[in-house]
N, C-alpha and C positions, 0 to 999 in steps of 0.2 A: 352551362354547368362549367365551362371555362373561370365563372367569379368564385364559385363553389374550389374547382381545385387550390385556386391559387386562395382563398381562407382555408384551406384544409392545412397545404404547405405553410402558413404563416400562423397553426395554431388556436386561428380564431374561430374556428367550428366550434368548438367546447365553450367558450367563454358565458359567461352566464345573459342572457338575455332579459333587457327589461320589458315590462308586461309592452304588449301591444295596444298601440294606440285606440282608444276609444271612439266611434261614431257616433254620431247624431242620437241614436237609437240607444246607444247603449253596447250596442254589439261590437265582436274584437273585431280589427280592421289589419289584416296581416299580409303584405306581400308575398310572392309566391316561394322568394329566396329566403323570407322568414320563416314561415311553413317547411319548408325543408330543413331548414337547419333545425328547428324545435324539434322535429319527428326527429334528425341524427342523434342530439341528441337524450333523447327517449330511448330509442333504438339503444347507443352506448349506454343506457342505465340499467335496460334489461339485461339479465344474463343469460348473456351467450350462449355459451356452453349449455345451458340448461333448454334446450331446445325456442331459440330464438328466432326470426323469421331468417334464413337466409337466402342468398340468388337464387330462384327458381322457383320459390314458394310461392308467387303469383300474389302476393302483399307489396312486395318491393319491387321499384325499378332496376336494371343492370347499375343505373349510374346510382345508385342510393344503398346496392349490394357491394358496388366500390367503395364509399364510404367507408361503406363497416367494416368493411374487409380492410381497410385503408389505421383504420380505429384501432383495428385488433391486432395489426402489425406494429401499430407505432407502439401500443402497449409494451408486445413481447419486445422492441428493438428497446425499450424506458428498461425493462426488465433488465436484459441484457447488457445494456452499457453499466448499468449499476452495480452488475457483477465485478465487472471488468475495472470499474473504478474503486471497486473496495480491496479487489485483489494487488492493482497498481497500489495503492495506499500502503496497504501491508507491506507490499514488498521493497517499497521506498523505504519505510520505517524500519526493517529488517535492514536494507543495504546501510543508511545511515547509523546504525548498531555499530554495526560489524566495522566500520570504517572508525566511531568512536573509540571503539574495544581496540582495535589496530595500530591507532595514534597512541593510547594510553600505554600500551603493552609496547610500542617500538620503543616509546620514552623511559619504560622501566626497562629494556634493554639496553639502551644506551649509559642507561646509569649503571647496569651491573656488568659490562663491559669496561668503563672506565674505572668500577672501583676494581674490578679483577685487576687491571694494568696498572692500579696504585698498589692495589698489593702485590700483584709481583714485582714491581721495584722493591718495595720495602723489604722483602723475601729474597733479595740477589743482595741488598745492601746487606742487611742481618747477616747474610755468608760471607760473603766479602768482611765484613770486620769481624767476623769468628776465624778465621785465616790469617791477617792483617793487622788484627789490634790485640787489646787484651784479653786474651786468651778464652773470648767468647763471653766473656760478663757482660757486655753491652751488647752482646748480637742476638743473644737469647731474646730477650725483650722485643727487637726489632722481626726475627724469625718470627715469633708467635703472634705479633701486630701483620707481618703480612698474610701469614697462612688465613689468619682469622680474617681479614680483608675480602681476600679472596676465594675464603668458603664464602662468606655471607653476601659476595657478589653473584659467584656462578649458582647459589641457591634464588639469590632475586629473578637474575635474568633465565635462568631453567623456568622458575615458577611462570614465570610471564609469559614463556614461549608457550607451556601447558596450557595457563591459563586461554591464550589466545587460541590454540587450536582447539579447544574442549567449547568456547564460544562460538568460533565459527562454524563446528561442526552441529550446533544446537540449532543455530540459528539457519545455515543450510538445510537442516531437518523443515525447520517449520515453514521457510521458506518453499520448499520442495510439496509440504502439505497443501501451504497457500496455492499453488500452483495446481494441485490435485482436484481440490475443490473448486476452483477455476473451472479446470476440466467440463467437473459434474454439473455443474453449472450450466 
C-alpha cells in the first residue's frame, strides 16, 4: 500500500497505462498493483456524486475508499487553487493599473504645479512693471500671460487629481468585487 500512496502523492495514479502484457494464450497478465491502479482510474471516471461506490459499500476495500477520497479532495483543491490564482492575477492587474495611473497623474500634477509657479512669477513681474515702468503698457500682456498660464496649470493639476481619485475608486470597487467573488467560491 505504501507504493500506492507514493504514486498518489506524485500524481502517477491517474496517468494513462499501456495495455497489459499478453501471455502465451493471449490472456491479459496484470500485477496486483496494475489491477488496483486500473480499478482506481475507473472509479475516478465514474460519477462519484451520482451513486458510485463509497467506503462501506462492500465492493471496495478501505484502502481503495481512501484513494477515492484523496482523488475527490485533490479535485476540490485543484478547483480551489485555480480560483485563488485567478483572483490573485486579477488583483495584481488592478494594482499594476493603479500604479500606472498614479505615476501618470503624478507627472501631470508636477507639470501643473511647475506651470502654476511660472505663471505666478510672470504675473508678479507684470504687476511690478505696472508700478515701476511704462504706465502699464507692457505690463498688461505679462499679467494676462501669467494669469493664463497659472489658470491652465491649475486646471491641469486639478484634473489630474480628480482623474486619479475616480480611477482609484473604480479600481478599488473592482478589487473588492474580485475578493467578494473569491469568498463565494
